[in-house]
N, C-alpha and C positions, 0 to 999 in steps of 0.2 A: 511375509511368507504367504499369508492368505490372499494378498493381492495378486501375486504372480501365479498362484494356483487357482484363481477364480473363485475363491471361497469367501471373499469379503462380505458378500450378502448373507452368509450363514452366521455371521457373528451376531451376538445379541446387541440391539441398538443402544447407544448411549443416550440417556435422557436429555432432551433438548426442547427449548421453547420455539425453535424454528419450525416453520411449516415445511413438511416433507411431502414429496410426491409419492404415489403408490410404488412400492418396491425399493424406494431410496433408503439407505442405511446410514444412520448417524454413527460415526466412528470416534469422534472426539468433540469435546466442548470445553472452552476455557476462555480466559481473559485475553484480549488483544487490543492493539491500538492501530489506527489507520493513519497513513500519511498519503498525500497526493502531490504529484509534481505539477505545480502550477504557479502562476503569478498571483500576487495578492492585489494588484492594481492594473489599470490599463494604460498608464503613462500620462494620464491627464491630471491637471492640478488647477486650483483656483488662482488666477493671476490677479494680483492686487494692485490697483492704481491709486496713487495718492495725489490729491490736489492740496497743495500747501500754499498759504498766503501769509506773508509776513516778511521779516528780515531775511536777507539773503542766506545767512548762516542757518536759520531755521528751515528754510525751503530746501537748501542743499542737504541738510541732515535728514529731513523727511524723505527726500528722494533716494538718498543712499540707503536708508533703513528699509524702504520699500523694495529697492533693487536686491538687497541682501536677503530679505524674506522671500522674494520671488525665486531667487537662485536656489535657496534651501528647499523650497517646495518643489522646484523642478528636479533637483537631484534626488529627492525622496521619491517623487513620482517615477523617475527613470529606474531607480532601484526596485520599486514595487512592481514594475512591469517585467522584471527578469524572473523567469521560472525558478523555483526552488522547492525543496520538500517542505510541505506545510502540514503540521499535525492537525488531523480532523477529529480527534477525540478517542476515548476509550470505550470499549464495549465488550461483547461476548461473541466469539466466533464458534460456529458449528461447522465441523468438517464432515462431509458425507462422501460416499463413493462417487458422487456426481458433481459436487460443488462445495464451495465454502460460502457460508452466509455470515456476514458481520452485522450483528444487531446493534444499532445505535439510534436514538430518537431523531437526530438531525441528519445523519449520514450513513444510513444502512446501505449495505452492499451485497449483491448476490452474484457471485462469480461462478458461473457454470464452466466446467473445465473445457468443454468443446467451444465455448465462445471466446476463449483467450487467444490473443495474437502472439503473446510471448509469456513465458513463465521462467522464473529464475530464483534461486536461493542465494541471495547476496550476502547473507551472514547466517550463522546457525539459527538465529531467531527472527529472520526477516525474509518473508516471501514477497517477491516483487513480480508484478504482471502488468501487461497492457491489454487493452480491449477497446472496442468502439462503443461510444455512448449510444444506448438504444434509442434515445430521443432525437439526437441531432447528428449522430455518426462521427462526432469528433473523437480523436484518439485520447485515451486516458491512460495514465501511468500511475499505479498505486503500489503501496507497500502495506502489508499487514505484519505487525510485530507481535510475536508471542511464542509460547512454547510449542505450538503445533505447526510452525513454519516448514519444517522438514517434511512433515506428513502432507501438508498442502502441496508442496513442490512435487513429491513423488507421485501423489495421486493425479495431479494435473499433468505431469510429464507422461505418466503411464497411459492416461486417457487420450491426450491430445498431441504430445510431443515424444513419441516412443523412441526416436533417434537422438534425443537430447544428449549431448556429450556428458553432462554431469550425471544423468540417470544411468547411461550405459557404463560409465566408469566407476560408479558407486561413490562419486565425490560429494554427494549430498549428505553422506553420513559424517559425523564428527570424527576426527582423527583417532580417537581412543575408543571407538564403538566396539571393536572386537574385544578389547580388554574389559570393558564394562559388561559385556555379555558373559564373559568367563567369571567375573567377580560375582555376578548375580546368579551363576549356575545355569545360564541359558545357552542354548545352542545357537551359534551365530550363523545365520543363513549366508550362502555365498552371494555377495552383492558387489564385490570388487573384482 
């Protein structure tokens, strides 16, 4: 409700360890995990050659063993070259009126809403987005898993994707949202 009325900045900020810009308001902080759509290898593998000297049975056996080992390494390298969702670790996400910051020692992430190419809520607790890497321009596809996924989606969509079908249709809310509002004695804003 505060978002649609332009009053989000008037809310008291939620305590956060994330660095905030002047005028930026932290609205939620909590646990999250990050996954990235990527390959874990480049398709290369170490080809093993075997030089065997001795009886014909020993030489043939050594060559067959080497060929089987090379085939297994080749199959694994091909499988590792196919992109998939790779877990990058757990951390803390700070959601603000301008961005989401995922704090993690090895894979921190700063997602400014205006810098996103896409934004989607793929599950009630999974925010998925794409953007261009600021260093090399390569496309990146990530997921943040956590209790603030719906909030991240609606803030990103409101800021950068105002015609997003899920935002306009209210489909970003769980199916029982209105019932929960009534259960807790809250007035349900018109979002669907």
